[in-house]
N, C-alpha and C positions, 0 to 999 in steps of 0.2 A: 356666702351663696353667690353663685355666678350670676343668677339673672339680677340680682341689686347690684352688682358691681356693673354689668355690660348693659344692662336696660334691655329693652325690648329692640332687637336687632332684626329681626325677621325681614324678608324682603316685602315691600307694600307699594302700592301705587299711591304716589302722594303727588298725582299730577293737579288734581282740583285745588287742593291745598298751596300747592307752591305757585299756581295760576293768580290765586286770589291773594296770595301776600303779594306777589310782584306788581300786579296790575290793578288790584283794586283800590278805587278812589271814589269818593261822593259823587264826582261828576262823570263816572265812566261806567257805561254800560257793558256787560260780558255777557257775550252767548257761546255756547259750544254746539257744534252741527257734527252730524256723521257725515264722513267722506265717502262712503262705500253703499250708499243708496242714494236711488234717484231723487232729485229736488233738496238733496242735501238738508234733512230734518233738523230742525234743534232738538236737543237733547239736554240742555241746562242753561237757565236763566238766572241771575244773580240779583238782588234786591236794588242796587243803583239802578239796573235797567228799568226795573218795575217804577221807581219815583222818577226817572226821567220821562218815559212815554207812558205811564199808566197802565201798561198791559202787564198782566200778571203772567206767572210761569204757565198758569194752565191755558192762558190764551195763547202762548208762544211755542210750547212743546208740540214738536212733530208738525210744524209749519217750515217752510221753505228758508233757506237761510238768506236769501235776498231780503225776506221781510217787506212781502207785498202788501200787506195790511197797515204798513206805515207810510207807504207811499201816496203821493196826492198830486195835484196839478203842476206844483213847482219842483217837484223831483227830477233830477236830471236824467233822462234816459241814456245817456253816455256814461254816467256815472253808474248806473244800474247793470250797462252791458259790460262794463270793465270789471264789476265785481263778479258778474256771471263767468267771465271768460277766466278770472283768476280760481274760482272754484272748480272749473272745469279743466284748467290745466294744473291745478295744485300748487298754484304760487302765491307769495306773498304780493298784496295791493293794499294800497291807501288812496281813499278819495273823500272830498268833501262833497257833501250830499246833503239835501232838505228832506227832511221827514215830518210826519205829520203824528203828534199824538193822539190819543184814543178821543179826547175832545176836539180833534180836528184843529189843534193849534200847531203851529209850525215851529221846529226846532232845526237848528243847524248843527250839524255833528261831522267830525272827523271819523270815518267806518274804516278799519282797519282789519284786512283779512290775512291770516295766518294759517298754513298748513301745520297739523301736529303729525309727528311720525312716532311709528312704534320702534320696538327693538331692532327689525329687521329693515327698516328704512322706508316701510309703506306708510303711505299718507293713511292715518287710520280716521283723524278727527280735523277740524277747523276751528280755531279761535277768531272771534269776533269780537272787536271793541270798538265802543263808541263812544267819542268824547264830545263832550258839549262844549261847542264854541257860541251859543247862542249871544252871550252877552256882547261879542264881538262882531255879530252880524245883524243883530235886530237893528230898525231904524232909529236914528237918534232923536227924531222929532216925537217919538211915542209919548204921549203925555202921561201914560200908564208907568212908563220905564224911565222917565227922565228924572225922576228923583232917587232912583233905586241904584244908580252908577256912582261910585266915587268918583273923586277927580283923576285918578289914575286909571281907573277903568276908561273914563271918557277919553283921556289921552290915548291910550292902548288902543281904543276902537278907532280915533281917528288916525292914528298912525297906521294901524292895519288898511284902513280904507282908502288912505292915501296911496299906500304902497300896491295895493291890489288894482289901483285907477291907472297906475303909470307903468305896472310891470305887464307883460306880454303873458299868454298863456303858458307858454313853456316855462318862463322865469317863476310861475307861481306853482308849477308842479313841482321844479325842483326846490322850491322854497317849503314845500310841504313834504317833500321826501328828507329835507334836513331835519325836520320837526318830526320825523318819524318816531312813534313812541314805544314802537315794536321793533326790536331787533331779533334777528334770526337766531343768535346764541344766548339771548334771553329767553327763548320759547321752551319748555320742557318738553320731555317725550312721556308718551303715553306708554308705560311700562312699568313693571314691579322691578325696584331695585333695593338694594341693601342702604341703610342709611348713608347718605354722604354729607360731607364737610365742605365747606368753603376752603381755598386753599391754603389760607393763613390759619384754619382752626385745627386743632389736633383732636382724635378721639382718645379718649380717658382711658381705653383698654389696650389700646397698641403695645406693640413690645418696648418700644423707647419710652412711654409714658410709665410702664410698668418698673423698667430699671431705673428712670430718674425717680419713682417714688422710694424705691428701696434705697436710694442715696440718700433722699432727703430723711427717709427714716434714720439711718445710720448717722447723719450728720445731728440729727436732732437728739439722739441718744446721747451722742459725743457731746453736747450742748449741755445736755441735763447734767453731765458727771463734772464737766470743766467749768461751768459757770459758778456753780456753789463753793467748789476748791479753790478756784481762782478770787472770788469776794470774801474768801474766810482766810485763805493763805496769802494772798497777794501773787499778781502775775510775775512780779519780777523776783520773786523769792522762789519759784517753783522750779522743778528741773527743765530745763531746756527751755527757759523763758522765752527767749527770741524766736526758737522754732515755733513755739506754741502761738506766739504773737502773731505771725506769719500766717499759721495755717488757720487763727481764727479770721483773718481778713480774707482768706480765701472761702471761708464758711460763708461769710458776709456776702461777698459776690455771689457766692452760688444760690444763697436764699434771696437775692435780688432777683436772679434769672427765674428763679421759682416763681416770684410773683409775676412777672411778666407773661411764664407759660400758663399760670393760671387763668390769665384774662383771654387766653386762646385755646381754653382745652372744653371738650365738652363735658356736661354733666347730665345725670338722669334726673328726669322731673318727677312730680308727684304721682303721675300715672305709671311711671314705668318706662315712657319714652326717652330716646336720647336726644337732648336738647342740643341743637349746632347753630342756632342764631347766635351772631356775634353779640347783638345787643342784649339778648336774655342773657348770656354767658357773663358778660360784663356786669349787669346788673345784679346778678344771683352771687356774685364774687364780692361786691362791692357791700351788700347786704350782710354778706356773710363772714367769711374769714381773713378778709383785706385788712382790715384795722390790726388782728392779732399778727398777721405775717408781717404787717409794715413796722410796727413797734420791736418785732422780733428780730428783725433785720438790720435795724439800726447799728451805725460803727460806733459801740458806745467805748471801744478799745480807743479810738482816737481822740474821742471826748477826753479820755483818762489823759492821753499824752499833752492835751492841750492843759490839763488843769493840775500838772504835776510841780508845777512853779508855785500853785497856791498853797495853802496850808493842807494838812492831811485831811482834814473834815471834808473839802471838797473832792480830793481822790477818793475817799470812802464812798462819798455820795455816788460819784461814777461807778464805782464798783457794784456799789449795792443795783445801780440800773441795769446790770447784765442779767438780774434774777427777771428781768420782764420776759427773755427770751423762752423760760421755761412754759409758757402759753403755748408753745408750736407743740406741746405734747398733746393739747386736747385735738389738733388735727391729726397726730400718729394715731391717737385712741381710735379716732373716727374711721380710719384707713385700715386699721388693724380688725375692724369689723367683720370683713369676709374670711379673715382666717380663725374667727373664734368657733365655728362649727366643729373644730377637732378638740378633744380633752385634754391630749398632751400640750397642744398651743395653750390652751386657757391656764394649764397648771404652770407652764414654763414663763409665761407673761405675768402671773400673779408671783412667782418668785422673784424674777427681775425687780417688778415693782417694789416688793419688800426690802429687796437689798438696796434700790435706789431710795427709798424712804430712808432705810439705815444710813446710807450717805450722807443724805442731806442733814438727819439729824446729828450726824457726826461733825460737820463744818459747823454747826449751830453750837454744839458742846463746846468746840475747841476756841470759838469767838467768844464764850461766856467765860472760859477759863482765861484768855488774855484780857478780856475786860476787866477781870477781877485784879490781874497784876498790874494793870494800869493805873486801877484805882488804889494801889499799895494794898490788897488784902493778900497777905501771904500764907494762906492756910487753904487754898483751893488745890483742886485735883492736880494742877501741873505742878505744884510744891511737892506734893505727896508723891507723884512720879519721879521727880529730881531726886527725893530723900530715897527711894528704893533704888534707884540706879548710880546715886553719887554718894550716898551715906547721908547720915542724919545730922543737918546744919540748922542753924539759926539764921535764917534767910532775912535780911533786914536792907541790904543795899540793893538798891533798883540794877544800878550797872551790873553788880556781880550776877544778880538773876538772868540780866538780859545774855551776859556772855556764858552763862552754864547753862540756858536752855538745851533740850535735847532738839536732835534734829527734827524736820518736819515729818519725815515718814513715821518715825516712833510716835510723834504726836497723833497724827492721823489715824494710825493703828490703832492707838489707844483709845482714841474717841469713836472709832467703829466698832471696836469690842465693847465698849461700855453701852453703846446705843443698841447693838444686837442682843446683849444679854438684857437688857431692861425692857426692850419691846416685847421679847419674847418670853418675859416673866420669870428668867432663870436668875440673875442677879447675884454673882460669884462675891461681890462684895471687895473684891481686890482693888476696884476704882469706884469711888463713891460720892456722893455729893457732899461739899463740907461747907460751903459760904451759901448765903441766904438766897443769891442769885442763881446758883448750882440746883438748890434744893425746887426751889420755882420753875426752874425748866425741867427738871427731872419728873417733878408733878405733872407736867404737861406733856413729855414723852411718854409718861407710863399710860396716861389716858389715850393718847394716839395708838401707841403700841397696842393696848387692849383691844381697841376696836378694829385696827387693821389685822390683829393677829386672829381674832376671832372670824372676821369677815373672810380672810382668806383661807386659813387651814382649819376653821372649824365648820364652817358651812359652805364647801365647796360645792358637794352634791345639791344643795339647796339651790345655790346660785345658779347653777347650770341648768337645772330644771324650770325655775322661774323666768331666769332670763332668756333661755332658748327655748322654750316651749313652743313658741311659734315656728321658729328655724328647724326644730325638731320633727315638727308635724309636715312641715315642707319636705324635708329631706325622706321621710316616711311615704309620703305622696310619691314624689318623683321616683323612688325606688319601687315604689307598687307598679308605677306608669312604665319605667323602664324593663322591669321584669316582662309586664305583659307584652310590650312590644317586642322582646327578645324571643319569648314562647313561642308567639303567633307569627313569628318572620315576618313582620309588618315592613313595607318598603321603606326605605332611608326618607325618601321626601315626605310621605305621609307620617313617619315617625317624628320628622323634624317640625312639622306642623303641631302634632299634638303636643310635644313636650312645649313649645312657645305659647300655645294655646292656654296649658296649664299654669306656666310662669305668668302670663299676661294675667290671667284671670286672679291668679293669688297676689299679683301686685295690687290689685283692685280691691279684693276683700280681706286679705291678710289672713286667710283662711278661716275666717269668720263664714257660718253658714245663716244666711239671711233668714231662711225659710225656719229654721231651728230657733232663729229668737224670735222671730214674731209669733211662731206657735205656742211661745213659753208666755208670750202677753195677753191679757184679757182682750177682748173684742173690740172695746172702746180705745184701749192703748194700741192695738194693731192698726187699726183704721189710722188714727193720728200718725203714726208712724210711717205706714203708706204714703198718705198725703204728703209727708216730708221725703219720703225718697223720691216719688215721681213728680215733686212740683215743677220741676222742668217743662214737663208736658202740660199739666194745669195752668202755669202761669204764661207760657208761649202761645198755645193754640186759641182763638177768641172762640172755639164751639164749647169751651167748659165755663165760660165767664157767667153764663146765665144758670148754670147749676146749683141746684140748693145744697146746704151743707150735708145732710143726708145722702143723697144723690152724689154728691163728691166721694163722699167717705164708702160708698157703694162699688164706685169704680174704683178708686184705689186699692181696694183689696183684691179685686180682679186682676190688677196689673200684674206684669213680671217683667224682670230686668234680664236682658240678654246680652251677653259680651260676645263680640267675633272677631276673629284673627283674621288678617289680609289672606283671601282666597276662600274663605268659607262662604258656603252658598246657604242662604236663609229660607231661598223657595227655589225648588226645581221646576223646570217646565214640566207640568202635566199633573204637578201635586195639587192635591185641594187646598184651597185658600183658607184656613180656619183659623186666622189672627189678623187682627189689624195692628201695624206697627207703626212706632213713631221715632225718627231718626234723632237722638240725642247729641252724639258726637260721632266724627269720621264721614268717611264718605261711601257710595255704593255705585254700582253701576248694574243696570237692566240690560241683560242679553236676550235676543230672541234671534234665532234662526244663526247664531254666531255673528250676530252685530249689534252693536251697543246702541240701545234706542232710548236711553236717559241715563242720567246722573243725579243720584240722589245726595243731600248732604244735612247738615243741622237744619232741623226743624220741619224736614220733608216728610210725608204721609204716604205709605203705600199698602195695598191689600184690595179688598174688595168691598164696596159699598154694602154692606150687610143690611143697613135699614132702608135699601131700594128694592135688594133681590132678595127673595126668599131661601133660594137653593143655595147650597157649596157649590161652588165654581173651580173647575181648574187652572191653574195658573198658566196663561199663555207664553209666559217669558220666566227666565232665571234671574234671582236677584243675587249679587256675589259682592261681597265684601272688598274694598281697594285697601282700606287700612285699618286699623283697630278701631272698631264700632262699638256705641253703646245704644242699645235698642229698648224700648218701653213697649212691651207687646201686651194685648188683650184679646182674650179668645173670644170667637163669633158667640158661641151660646151665651157666654159670661154677659158680653154686650148687648146682646137683642133682651136678655132677662131685665136688666136696668132699664133699658129704655121701654119696655113693654110696661114695666112698673111706673116709671116716669113720665108718663106720655106728654106732659108740656115741655119737659127737657128733651123729649125725642124730637119733636117738632124743630125747635131751635137748634140743635145738633145738627140735624140732616141738612139745615140750611146754611149753617155756619162752617162745617167742616170740609176743607178744601183737601181732596184726595188728590196728591202730587201725581199718583201713577195708579191707574186701575189694573191691577196684574190681569183681570178677566178679559180686556179688550186684547183681542189680537191684530197687531196693526199690520197692513198690507203694504207692502212696498216692493219695488223691484231693486235688485242689486246692480251696480253699475256695471260689474264684471259679466252677469247675463246679458245686459244689453250690449255691450261689446261683443260678446261671443255670438249672439243673434246677429250682429251687423257683419262679422267676418265669415259666417255663413252665407249669407246673401250676399256678400260680394265673390265668395268662392263659386255660388251657383251662377251669379252673373257672368263672370268669366269664364266659365267651362266651355269649350267649342261644343258644338252641335254634334249629335251622332252620325249625321249625314256627311260629315268632315272625315270621319274614321276611314281606315284602308277595309276594302272588301275581306282580308283575310285578319281581321282583328277580332280578338276573341269574344269581345261584347257582342259584336254584329252577328258572329256565327251563333253565339248563345241564344241572341234574340229570335234569330230564324229559326233556330231548332225549336224555341217556344210557339211560334207563329205556326208552324208546319203542325205541330202536335194539338195547337189547339182547332185547327181548321179539321184535322182526320176525326178528333173527339167529336165535334159539332155533326158532320156529315154520318158519323156511325149514330149518334143520339137521335138524328132526324129519321133515320132509315127503321129504327127500332120502334121509333114513335108510330110512323105510319104504319109498319106491319101488325102493330099491336091493334092498331085503330081498325084496320081491314078484315081482320081474323073473323070478328062476329059475323059478319055480313055475307062470308062465303059458304057459311053453314046454312042452307035453305031448308033442306028437310033430310032425314037420313036414308040415303042410299040413292038420294036424286044426284045424277050426275051435273058436273058444271056447266054442260051447254044446253041441258035443258033448262035452265033459267034463263035463259037469252030467248027473244022473242022470234017466233021462227020465220016471220018474213022479212027481220032485217037480214040484210047479207053483208057481209064484210067487204069493204070497199077500200082498195088498196091504192096507195099513191105515191108517188116517187118521192123519196126522201130528198132533200135538197143537198147537194155536195157541200160539205164541210169546205168553208175557206178559212186557212191559217193566216191568222192577222198577228199583227206588233203585241207584243205581252201588256197585258193590262196591269196597271201600280193600284196596289191595295193602300190601307191608310199606311201600315207599316212599311209596304214597298215605298211609297212617295218618302217616308221619313227615312228609310234606310238605303232606299236603292234597290230592293230586293223584288224581282218580279214574281207575281204567281205564276201556278203551272201555265202552261201553253193549252188553250182549249179552241175548240172551233167556234166560229162567229153566229153560225147560223143556230149553234145548238144553246138555246134559252133554259133558264129555271124550271120553266113548265114542263118542257122538253124533258129535261132532266127527271121531273116528278114524275112524269109519265113512264120514263124507262124505270124507273125504280117500281111503280105499281105494276107493271107489266112483269117483272121479275119475281113478285110475290103472287100472280096469276090472275091480274086484272086486265080487263082489255084498254087499248087506246081509246082516249076521249072522242075520236070522230067515229068509231063505230059503236060506241056505248050510248044508251039513253042519257038524257040530262040527269046531272047529278044531284043528288038530296040535298036540300040546303043544311041539314044537320050536319052532315059531311063535309059540307064546304067551310063551314064554320069552323069545324074542327081542324080541318087542315091550316085555315088563316091563323088559329091559335097557335099550334103548333110552328108555324113560321116566325109568328110575333116571339113565341118564347125562345127560339132558336136566335133570332136576332139580339134579344136581350140577353142571354148567356154570352154570345160574342163580344156585345159591350163590354160586360163584367170583365172577360177577359182581357179586352184590349186597355181598359182602366186599370186593371191590376199589373198587366205588363207596363203602362208608363210609371206607375209607381216603380217597381222593379229597376226599370231603366234609371230613372233619377237615383235610385239607393246605389246602382252600378256605378254611376258616374262618380258619386261622391266616395265612394270607397277605392274606385280606380285612381281618383287623383291624389288620394291619401297615400295609397299605394306607390305611386309614381314619385310624391315627394320623398317617403321614405327609402326608396329606391337610390335617388338621387342623393341624399344625403349620405346612406351607405356607400355609395361610390366615390363619394367625396371622402370619407374617413378612409377607404381603402387606397385612395390616392396618397392622403397623406402619410398613411402607416408605409406604403411601399417605397414613398421618396425618405423618410427617416430610416426604412432598413437600408436604402441604397446610398444614404451617406454614411451610414455606419460600416457598411461593408468597404465604401473606398477608404474610409480611415483605418 
C-alpha cells in the first residue's frame, strides 16, 4: 500500500508546531500577532506565557502586540518605542523590558520580535518571545527571595550586576545581541509545504532509499542461502571459497552502512505522519531492529579465522554463529508488506519460502549424515548413496570412507531431493532414514513439512482473504474514489485532497466504521465506549469536572469525532454555527476577510456560546485546518438538551467553559494596506496644483467654464418661467375686459430718463475667482431689480414706478423664487466642486500613465535603434 509506505505527505502548514518545538521552554512566553492589521493584534498565546504573566489567552487575544496591559510605572518608554518601531518597519528587535503580571508584580524579560514571512516574502505574522530573566534582576536583599537562589544563581546574578554597572549602554546592547535566542534562519515561514527533512536525514520513500532496500533484500537472500550451506559444508570446502570469503566481507560492510543509514532515515508514525525528527528516528530504531541488524552484521568470518588454530569445536562454534544473520529475514518480510497486495507476488514469495525451507533442511540432513559417519555409524544414508554409486562394499575403514565420499554437489542435491520429497509427502524411498538420528530428524521434517505444505498450498485463498481483508477493503474504496473523480472530472488539486483525506482517515480507523460498532452495542456499553473515545475532552477541560456520571454519559453519546486534512474548512464565513468543537490534535487558523485573526491548537474550543445565546448565529470567520487535525464536536441541539435536563451542571458548565474563539463575534479592524492607501491619496491631493495655475486653454478649464455657462443659463430660464407662471392668473380680471381698464384712470404714466449704462471692468464670480474666467459684461447701472422689472414688462406688466404698490403675497412669492434660485445655484456650485476634485485626480493618474508610456516608448525605440545599428 502506497499510503502505508510513504505516510501522509500532503502539504501542510506546520508553522505552529515548528515554533513550539524550537522555542517552547518553561520560562519562555510565546505570542503570535497579525502583521497586516492595525495595532498588530495577538492571535495566539502559549501556556508558558500564561504561567509567566497570569494573563490567559482570552485576555490577550485581539489586543496589541506591544502588550499595553503588561506595562507599568517602571516599563521603559524607550524599549516600548523600539518594539513599536520594529513592528512598523517589519524588522527583528530584541530589548530588555520590565513588565507587570496580572497581580501587579514585576518581571524582567527579554522581549524578541521577529517577522514571519509567507511563501512570497510578505510579512504575514510577528513572532514575539518573552524570556524570563527575573532571577538575574530581582533585588538580592529581598527576604522572600534570599533563600530561593542557589549559590550558582547568586554568583551569576552578582556577575551580571557588576557587568551592567561597569559596561556602557552600547556595550550592554551588544552583549544582548550576542545572547539573542532568535536567529533569522531559525524562524519558519507561514506557508504550506511538503514534509521536509534536515540535511542529514533521508526520506524513506526516495529513489535512492528504495534502490538501497532492494540491494539489502538481495544480499539478505544471498545470506539466507550461503550461511546454512557454509555452516554445513564448510567455507573452505565450497567452490570458490576465497571469492565467497571476500564477498562476505563486502556484505558485512554493506550491512554496517545500512545500520548507519537507518539512524538517518524517516519512518511512518502510528498516525500515518512522516517522522523526520532525528531524535525520534534514533529512539525508534534503537527500540526496534537495531539489535537484530547489529548481530547480523558482526564479522563472524573473521572470528573463524582467529579460531582456525584451535580445535575443530571452536571453528564449528564460529560457523554456527553465522546462523544469527538469518534474523534479517524478519526485516525483509516487513519491507515486502507493501508488495503483498498482488496475488502473483504472494504465490511467488510462498514458493521461494518453501524452497528456502527445503534448502535449510537439506543442510541439516547432510550434517546429520556426517555426524553419523564421525560416530562410526556405517549404515546411514551417505553410505547407502556410496553403495549405489560405487557398488556394494563393507565400509569399515574410516580413512577409506573419507577418501571415497561423493563430491559436495552430489551430496547437497541428494539432501535437497530427500527433503523436498519428504515435506511434500511424496517420499519415493530411494533415499531413506536408516540410523536413529536420521529417523528422529525425519520425523521433525515431516511435521514441519506437513504444516508448511498445508499452509502454503492448501489454504492460499484463506490466507489471502484473512490476512489482506483490510487491505482489500482499502483497495476497493480507493478504486471507487478514483473512479468517481475520473467520471466527474474533478480538478487535480481537489482530487489529491480527496485521496489524501481518505488515506489519512484509513490510517486512523483501519477501515472500521465507529458508528456501526457502537450501534451494535447496547445503550450502557455504547455510553462507556463513548466516554473512553472522548476522554481527551472530558479529562482536559475543567468544565466537565462537576458533571455527574449520568450527565457525562449523555454528553459522550452526543459527541462525534471529526478528522480533517490540511486546507479543509470546518466553518465557512456566513454558515450557521450548529456545533461546538474541541481541538484534540493539530492546528487551525481563523480567517476573517482574508486575514488570520487567531490560531487554534490542542485544547482550544471554538464555536458559539449556545448556553448564552438562544438563536443560531452565522459564522463571522472561516476556520481552516493547517495540519491533520482531530476534532471532537457536539451538536448545538444535543448540548442544549443535556444542559436543559441537568440544570446544576448547566450552571457550572457556563461558568467554567472558556471559549477560545467565538465565531459569531465579528472583529472590527483596519488593514495596514488600507491605511497606507488612504495616506497616499491624501498626499496626492495635497501635492496637486490648484486649478488657477492651469493654462487658459487647458481642457479642464474649458470644461468647467462650459458647465458654469450652462448652469447660469438654466437658472435664468427657470426664474423667468417661474415669474410668468406666478403673474398669469392676476392678468385675467374679467372676461372681455381690456388690460388698460384695470388701471386707475387718474394715474398717468410718468416717463423718466433712463440712466445711461456705464461699461465697467468685468466682475468675477466664484468660479471666476477660482479659474480666472469673467462673467458676461453687464452695465453697472442695471441692477437685479431692474432686470426683474424688464422681465415683468416682457410679460405685460407695468414698471414699478407707474404701478400701484405691490401686493404683499406677491412680494413674498417673488422672494421665495429668488431664494430657491440661489439654493439651486449653491447646489450646482457644490456639485461642480466635487466634479473638479474628481477631474483633478483622474487627470493626474492619466498624466502619470502617459509619462510611464512615454518612458516605455523611449526604451523600446532605444532598443530598436541599437538592434538596427548592430
